[in-house]
N, C-alpha and C positions, 0 to 999 in steps of 0.2 A: 159418651163417645162422639155423638154428632156433634156437640157443643166444642168439644176437643179439636174434631176436624174442621170444623169451621174456622175456628181461631186460628189454628196453624196455618189454613190458606189465607186467612185475612192478612196474617203477620208476613207470609211470602210474598203477597201481593205488595204490601205497604213497603216491604224493605225493596222490592223490585223498583218502585215507583222513586223511593227516595235516593237510591242508586242511580236512577237515571237521571234525575234532577241534579245530583250532583255533578254528573257528568257533563251535563248541558250547561254547569254553572262554572267549568274551568276556567272560562274567561272571565268569571265576575267572581273572585275569591271571597269578597266581603259577602255577598249574598249566600254562597256555598257555608261560610261559616256561621252564619245567622241561622240557615236550616239545620244545621248540624246542632248548633246550641239549644233550638227549641227542641229537638228530639232528646237531647241528654238532659234538658230541663223537666222534661215530661217524665223521663223513665226516671230521674232522682226523686221527684216528689212521690211517686209511686213505690219505687222500690229501694230508695237511697238507705233507709235503715237497715232492713235485712241484708242487703248487700255490705254495708260496710261492717256489720257484726259478722258476716261470714268470711270476709277478705281478712277482719282483724283477727278471727280465730286461726284461719291458715295461715296467715303471717306469723302468729305467736309459735304455731305447732313447727312452722318451717324453721324459726330461729332456734328451739329448744333442740331440734334435731341437729342442727349445725354446730350449735354449741357443745352438745352433748359429744358428736363426732370429734371436734378438734380439741375438746377438752380430754377426751381418752390419748389423742395423738400428743398433745402437748402438756401432760402432767407434770414433765419434769421441770417446768418453769413456774407451776401454778399451785398454790395451797388456800386455805381459808382466808389469808391475810392478804390476797390479791384479788379480792372481789370486783374492784372498780376496774380492773383491767391494767396492762401493762402500757407504761407510756412509751413513746417513740424511743426506740434503741438510738437513733441517729440523735436525738436531741440529749440523751444521757451519756453519748459516748464521747470520749475526747477528740478532739479535731484531729484526723489522720495526719495531718501536715504537720501538727504541732503548734497551730497558731491559736493561742486561747485568748478568750474575749477579755475585756478589763475587769480586773477584780474590784469589787464595789465594797467600799468599807462601811461598817454598819455603828451603831450609836456608840459600840465600845473602842472604835478604831480599828478592831481586827477584822480582817476579810470574813465576809460569809461564807461558808462551805458552797462547794458545787451544788447544783439541784441532785437532789437522792433520786438514784434511778430506781426502776422496778427491775425485778429479776427478768433475765431472759427468758420466754416461753416460746422459742421457736420450735417448729417441726424439724427433726434430725435432718439435716441436709440444706436447710432453708438458711440462706444467710441475712444477718441482720444489715441494717443500713449502714451502720458504722463500725469502727475497729471495735475489739476487745472481746470479751467472752461471748458466747452465743452457742447456737448449734453449729460447733467447729468442724469444716470437713477434714479428712484425712490428708496430711501431706500431697501436694499435686494437685488439689481443687476437686477432687472427686468426692462425692457424699460419703459417710462415715458408713462403712458396713457394720451389720450388726453380728458380733461375734456368736459363733456357733452355739454357746450355752445360754444365750440371753433369752428370755421369754419374749413372746412375741408383744405382749402388753404386760407393764410392770407398775404395779400400784405403788404410789408413794407411801413412803413412811408416816402413817397415820396416827402413831402414838404422839402424845403430846411432847413437844420439844420446849424443854424449860429455859428460861433465861437466868435462872438462879445459877449461883455459884456457890454452892453450900460446901465449900472446903475450907479448913483452917489454913491459914497461909504459914509457911515455914521459909527459913532463910538460912543460906549456909556461904561462908566467904569463900570465894575463889579468887585466886590472885589480887588480893585486896578491896574487891567490891562484893557486895552481896547478890547473891543469886535466889529468886522466890522459886518454890516449888510447892507443889501439893503432895501429900505423902498419906495414902488411904489404903486401909486393909494390910493383912499378913500374909506370910509366904514369900516364894521365889517373885522378884521384882519383874514388872512391867514398866517399860521406860517409855513414856510418851513423847515424842519430840515434834514438836509444831513447825511450822514453815514461815513463810515472810508474810509480815503485818498481822500474824496472829501470836497468840499466847495460851497458856495452860487453859484459858477459858473455852479455848475451842472443845476441850475434851470433856466438858460437863456433864454431857448426856451419855457419853460411852462409860465413863469411869463406874458409874453406879452398877452397870452389869457385871464388871469384873473385881469389883471390891470384894465380894464374898470369896473369891477364889484364888487372891495373888495381891501382892503389894504393889500398889499403883502410884508410880513416882512421876510426877508431869512437871518438868521444869520450864521456867521462862527463860529462853536464850538470853544472853547478857545483851543489854539494849532495849530489851522486848518486855513488854507485860509489866509485872511489878519488879522486875530485877533491876539493879542499879543501870546509870547511864555514864559509865566512865568515859573519859576524854581517850579512846583509843579509835583506831581506824576503822574497825568493825568489817575486816576483810574475810570472805570466807574461812581463810584458814585460822583467824582470830577465834570465830565462833566454833571452829573444831577443837582449839585449845580448850577453851572455857568448859565446852561440853565432858570433854575428857576428864578434864580436872575435877568437874562436879561429879563425875561418876565415881572417881577415885576418893573423893571427900566423903562420898556416903557410904562407900565400900561395897557397891553393888556387884554381884556375882549372879551367874546364872540368868543372865537378863532376857527377856523376850521383848524385843523392840517394836513399838508400833509408832510408825513415821508418816509424815505427809510434807508435801512441797520439799523445800531446802532440808527439811528433817530427815529426809531420805538419805541425802547425800552425806550428811553429818553423821547420821547413823550407821551408814554403809562402811565409812572410814573407820569409826570406830569398831566394828564388827570385824573388819580386815586385820586391824591391828591386835585384837584381844578375842579371837575365834574361840579360845577354850571358854571365854566368859558369857558367851553368847548362846541362847536356846534356840532362837529363831526370829524372823524379820516379817513382819506385816508393813505394807506399803499401798500407798495410793496417791495419785495426782501429784507426781513430782519429777524432780530429776534423779535417773538411776543408770544414766549412761552418757556418754559423750556425743557430740553432734558435728557431723563435719561442715555443715553450714546451716545460716539463719532458716533456710527453706526446709531443712530436716527437723529443725528443732521447734519451729512453731507453725502452726497451721496458717492459712493465707490471712486470716483477720488478725492474728496476733503479730504479724510480722512489722508493719509499719509501727505500732506503738512501741513494740519491745526493742526495735531500732533505735528508736528515739531515746529509750530508757539507756541504752549502752552509748549514747553519743555525748561526747563533751566530758569534761571532768568537773571538779568542783565548781559550781555556779553555771555548767554549760545546762543544755537543752534537757537532758534526763534529770539532772539535778533540780532545774526550775520545776517540773512536773511532779516529782516524787517528793521532794524535800518543802520547797517554798509552797507548792500549791496543793499538797498533800493527797495527790489523785487516786494512790492506791487505796487508802482508807476511804475517801469519799465516794469513790465510783467503782473502782475495779472490785475489791472486796464485796460490797454488798450485791454486785451483780453475780458475781462467781459462787455466792453462797446457794445460788440455786432456788431461793425462795425469797420472800421480802422478810428482811429483818426487823424484828421490832424495835421500838425506840429505845427500850433498855439494853438489847443487844447490841444495838449501833453505839450507844453509849460507853458499852464496856470495852468495845474495839478502838474506839475513838480516844478514851481516856489515857494511854501510854504514849500517844503522840500529838498531844495539844501543844506542846513546845516546838517550834520549828526544828531546832537542833536535834531533837529526838527522833526525827524521821531519816537521820543518814543511814541508820542500819537497813532501813527497807530499800534505799537507793543502792547500797552495797551488794545486798544478795540479788536484786535485780540485775544488775551487772556481771553477776558471776556465774552464770550458766555457761559451761565450757562448750564453746561453739569454736570451730575453725582454728584451734590451737589457743585462743584467747579465752579467760584471762590465763597467763602462760601457768601461774602455778595451780590455779583449780584444774586446767587442763591434764598436767601431768598426774597430779595426784588421782583425778578423777578416771583417768585413762586406766591406770594401774587397778582402781577399785572396780571398775567395770569389768575387766578380765577375771579378776578376783570373784567378782559376783558371779560370772558365769561358770565357774569352775566349782565354787563351794558345794557342798551337800547339805547346808545349814537348811533347815526347813523354811519355806517362804511363803507367803499369803499375800496376794494380789488382789485388791479391791478395785472395780472399777465402775463406773456409771454411765448412763446414756443422757444426753450425747457426751457427757464428759467436758473436760478442758484442755489439759494437756496430753493425759492420756487417752489417745482415741483407739479405736480398734485395731490401727496398724500397730502402736504400740504395745497392745495386749497380746496380739499375735508374735511381736518380737520376744516378748517374755517367755511366751509357751516355747518358742523355738529354741531360746538359748539360756534359759534358767533350769537349773536341776532341782528336783523335789520341790516343785511349785504346785500350788492351789490357787485356784482362780475363782473369784466370788463377784457375781454381778451385784451391786448393792442398791440398783433401782435407778429412779431418775435423779440426776444429779449434774452438777457442773465441774467445781473444783474443789470447794469445801465440802467434802460429802459428810463432815460432822455436822453441818446444819442441815442437811437434808435426810442422812439415814444413819443417825446414831445409834439407832436400836437394833437396826441390821447389823451394822458394825459389830457393836456391843456382844450380840448372841453369837454371831459367826465367830468372834473372838473366843469366846467362853469355849464353844465346839473344837476350836482349833487347838486351845490349851490342853483339852481332853486328849486330843489326837497326839500332842507331842507328849503327854504323860505315858501313854501306852506305846509311844513308838520304841 
């Protein structure tokens, strides 16, 4: 104890003398710096190794705590495929003003695809640097509120999400063109209707859950997937006509519809016209109502980009982005998947749209959201369909995710207030294409819902 006391007094005296020296040397900075260097050098020689180890351990512990905390909060954008971290959203985003950099041809003469973006991993309410999908705020700019039934923290769908497409291809002729579809299982049919820029491949991890209980029919809309690409306009009403005829050709009755994106609006139109043949409608992340304005339809980060998509006709600004530059497939779809897609998955989604002319259906869909009376034909039909959807007692199942892409907390609450006989299920972390983040949650919940329909 005596030696410790002497050491403490000596240390205090030495520090006092050093402090006095430094004060007296304020007018001589070089001398002060030299004295300080001498002290730190001596300390480093005696304590450098232990101190570095101590600080290294503390730094590692701090990083692990921070990573754990942010990993829990931002689980919606991360999985085992994103261990290297997400790249800058700004660098992956299309230019909000629509100014695209020069397209560099590769050795084959074809333009290289845009850089592959990483999925969004933003905390809900935190805005990415650029436009496009991310943690989207509710219309009006406020952070998205968590609906009442959402758990405080939700684990990702940790079961394996397969890239395989293990289904036999079938074709049926519709208006002189072949439509491709999957037909698995037996019983009353479940009709899976995909949306923009995808095809029946998107249902590959959902169908196996339902195949033991029902006949699973998943068509590729005309111009999408493995269906033919006839020389038609690909307007929204064209897609509706082809889908209706497809159902007629297969003779489907007692249909349970499972729909995403524009598949929702197409499925609702069919259900309104043939309500007696429909048992129920499951839907997520898409258009199921009309919108008075762009502000109502899209969250702030969406608006600049989708305003561009709707601007100009053939050859115009939106056409160049979606058809010439293939922006939807190369940038929006990978980011809206909610996780980093594998190379095999990206290849499958790219395959139907390798040729420039085959991307026209994507452009047409992007311009078909019924906003402020336009497009007139879609607006008129969807106004009628929206009112029917609010009146009908058909069973309805709405999946939503956190943070979501199009279906924010605001729209979930709209559905609760306006739709009869509605069940709402939180699918966990996800953005827009929930079949890529929560296919097993969706599959199991659909099985439960089918049982409820059977007992109703």
